Structure formats: C-alpha cells, structure tokens
C-alpha positions in Angstrom: -2.7 2.2 -4.3 -0.4 4.7 -2.6 2.3 6.2 -4.7 6.0 5.0 -4.1 9.1 7.2 -4.1 11.4 6.2 -6.9 15.5 6.7 -6.7 18.5 5.3 -8.4 20.2 2.5 -6.5 23.6 1.5 -7.5 24.7 -2.1 -6.5 27.6 -4.2 -7.1 26.7 -6.6 -10.0 27.7 -9.7 -7.8 25.2 -8.4 -5.1 22.5 -7.7 -7.4 22.7 -11.3 -8.7 22.5 -12.7 -5.2 19.4 -10.5 -4.4 17.8 -11.7 -7.6 18.3 -15.4 -6.7 17.0 -14.8 -3.1 14.1 -12.9 -4.5 13.3 -15.7 -6.8 13.6 -18.1 -4.0 10.8 -16.1 -2.2 8.7 -15.5 -5.4 9.4 -11.7 -5.2 10.8 -9.3 -7.6 14.3 -7.8 -6.8 12.5 -4.6 -6.2 10.0 -6.5 -3.8 12.8 -8.2 -2.0 14.5 -4.9 -1.3 11.4 -3.3 -0.2 11.0 -6.6 2.2 14.5 -6.3 3.4 14.0 -2.6 4.3 10.9 -3.2 6.0 12.3 -6.0 8.2 15.4 -3.8 9.1 13.2 -0.9 10.1 11.0 -3.1 12.4 14.1 -4.7 13.9 15.5 -1.1 14.6 12.3 0.1 16.1 11.5 2.4 13.2 8.5 0.9 11.7 5.4 2.8 10.7 3.7 1.5 13.9 6.2 3.3 16.1 6.1 6.5 14.2 2.3 6.6 14.7 2.6 5.7 18.6 5.6 7.7 20.0 4.6 6.5 23.5 5.7 3.0 22.5 9.2 3.9 21.8 9.9 4.7 25.5 8.3 1.5 26.8 10.2 -1.8 27.3 8.8 -4.4 24.8 7.3 -6.4 27.6 5.1 -3.5 28.4 3.6 -3.1 24.9 
C-alpha cells in the first residue's frame, strides 16, 4: 500500500459533524469522505492523476479524448 501524507486539518465543529453524517450515509470514514471529495474536485478541475500523466490530454477538448 502506498504511503499517505498526513497533515492537520482544522474544521468548524458544525462542518465536521455534517461531514461525519455524510460519510456515514455513504459507509465511509470522515477521512475517506474528505479524500473522496478532494478526488472528485480534482477530476472536475481537470487535475486528476490521469491528466498529470498525460499532459497532451490537457490541451484537447473533451470530445477529442
């Protein structure tokens, strides 16, 4: 298993409570939910791992991929 970077994340207690509820609804831990949210945001922004490995894809419209 690949190692993961650890860091401190400060959240408003209400935000964390809502995050925990959302995570539980999807059978994830709060940490897993944060990772999933970040992964989805990176994909939406075109900054996913696939794009980093294939720089030519960044310059092509989606219909050409």
